N, C-alpha and C positions, 0 to 999 in steps of 0.2 A: 881491584878497584873498578867499579862500574860507574859510568856516567849515564845519567838519566836526563831526559829533556821533557819538559812539560809545556804544552802549548796552552796558553791562557788567553782567552778572548775578553777584551775589555768592552763592556756595554755601558755607556754613560747613563742610560735610563735607570739602572740599578742603583746608581749613586744619587738620584734626585733627592730622596729624603735627607741624605747626609750633607748635600751641597746646595741646599736651597738658595743660599746667599749668592751662588755663582751659576745659577741656572742659565743665564743668558749666554755665558761662554760655552755651554754645552750644546746649544742649539746648532743644528746642522753638522755636528761632529760625525766623523766616520768611525767605524770599528777599527781599533788598533790592536795588532797582534804583537806579542813579545814573548821571548823564550826565557825560561829560568833554567839554569844549569846547576846541578849539585852532585856531590859524590856520596856514594854509600860505601862505607868502609866496615868490613867485618873484623871486629877485634875479638881475639880469643886468648884464653889463658890455658896453660897446661899445668895440671896438678900432678906432682910427683913424677914428672916425665912419663905420664900415662902408665905408670906401674902401680900395682896394688900397694896399699899402705897396710902394714902388718903391725899389730900391737900385741906384744907377748906379755902376759901377766905373770909368767913363771909359775912356781909352785905356790899355792894359796892354801891356808888352813881354813876349812869351811866355817869354823866357829869365829874366825877373825874377819870375815867379810861383813863390813859394817857400813859401806857406802863412803868411807873415807880412806881406809887402808887399801893398799895395792893400786893406788892411782898411778897411771902410766901416761907419759906425754905421748901425744900423737905427732910423730915427726913427719913433716910433709915439706915439699918444695913447691913453690908457686912461681911460675914464669909467665909473664904476659908479654905484650908486644914490646918492641925495642924501646919505645919512649915511656914505658910505664914508670920507671924509676924517676924520671923527670916530671912527668905529668901528674903522678900520684893519684890515679883515678879512683873514684869510689867504686867499691866492689861489694859483693855479698856472698856468703857461703851458707851451705845447708848440708846436713846429713839427712838423707831420706831413707826410710826403711820401715820395718814393722815395729811397732811399739810392744813392749813386754805386756803380757796378759794381766799382770797385777799393777802396772803403771805405764800408761801409753807414752809418757814423756821419756821413758828409758828404751834403749835398743833391746829388742828381743834376742835371746840366745837359744842355743839348743837345749839348755836346762830350763825347764818350765818356771822355776822359782828364782832364776838369776837374770838380772838385766844389767845393762851398761849405761851409766850416766855419762853423758858427754858434756864437757864444760869448755867454755871459751873465756880466757883470762880469769879463770876461777869461778865464773858464773855459770849456773846450770843452763844448758842449751837443749830445750825439748826437741824431740825428734820432729823432723819435717818443718822446722821453723828456720827463718832466715836471720842471719846476723850481718850487719853492715860494718864495713871497715875500709880503710884506704890501703892501697898497695904498699906504701912505705911503713905501714903500721899493722902488719899481719898478726892476727891473734895467736897466742899460744893455745893449743887445744889439748885436752886431757880426757882420758877414759877411766872410769871408776866402776868396779863391779859392785852391784847392789843386790842383796838377798831379800826376797819377799819375807815379810814378818815371821810367820810360823812355818813357811814352806821348807821342806827338806831338800837338800841337794845331794846328788849322787857324786861319789868319787869319780875322778877321771877328767878327761879333756872336755872342753865346751867350745863352741864356735858361735860367731855372730857375724853378720854382714850388713853393710849399709853402703849407700852411694854418697860420695862426697862431691858436691858441685860448687863451682865458683862462677859467678856471672858479673858482668859490668852492671852497675846501677844506672 
C-alpha cells in the first residue's frame, strides 16, 4: 500500500466567478495550503492458480462437429483479494487471441477449417470481447468446436491457444 500526498494551493481569485455573493470575505485573504492523503491499493486476481487451463475434447467424429456437439466446460478457479467474497466486486473477463480465418468471433485452431466457439452462461462470447460479472456470480464457460461450412478437416490432433484475463472494473 502506498501513501501519496498532494499539495494543493488555494487561490481565492479562481473562485471569484463562483462566489460573487461572498467577494467581500475573500478580500485580503492569504494563500492557504492543505494536504490531501489517499491510498493506492493494487487489487489482483489469480486465475487457475496461474496454471494453464486445458480443455480436452476427446475423440470427435469429423462429420458430427456441428457447433453444438462436443461442448466442454472450461473449468477454472478464480481467487481475488481476501475481501472479494464479502465485497463482491465487479469484474470482467476476456479471452484474447487470434480469430479463426472463416469467423473472427471463434478462436483459431491448428486446423484451418476448425474454430472454437467460447460461451459464457450459454451465450456466445466473441474473441477479444469483455464480459462483466461479479465475484460471487462467476460465469460458467464453455468451448465448442465449430467446422467451417464446406471446409475439410484432417484426422488427428488439433490445438488452440488464447489468453484468459480477469480484471477489476
